[in-house]
C-alpha positions, 0 to 999 in steps of 0.5 A: 795572811802572814808574810811567811805563814798562812793558817787556814781553817775550813769553816765547813769542817770546823762546825762542832766547835771542839776548840782543840786547836785553840787549846793546844797552840803555843803561840795563840794563832787561834781565838774564839770569836762569836762562838767560833774559832778564828785565825789571828792573822797578825800571829800567823808568822809566830807559827812554829810548825809544831803541828799540834793543831793538825794532830788535835783537829779530828775534822782536819779543818786546819791547814798550815801553808808556808809562803816561802 
């Protein structure tokens, strides 16, 4: 969890492995690990709230939470 931002992926919704969030994130919040998309916790505070991942995720599995 980042100090200012938490990015969550709902694994139940993120099942088809589309990797859309991975492809559009300009600050590398997401990574591919073991064939699944994961959040890079140490990069969460780099989130610019561009919401590209939210727009591209057809399954609505990405959630961005401001911790302030």
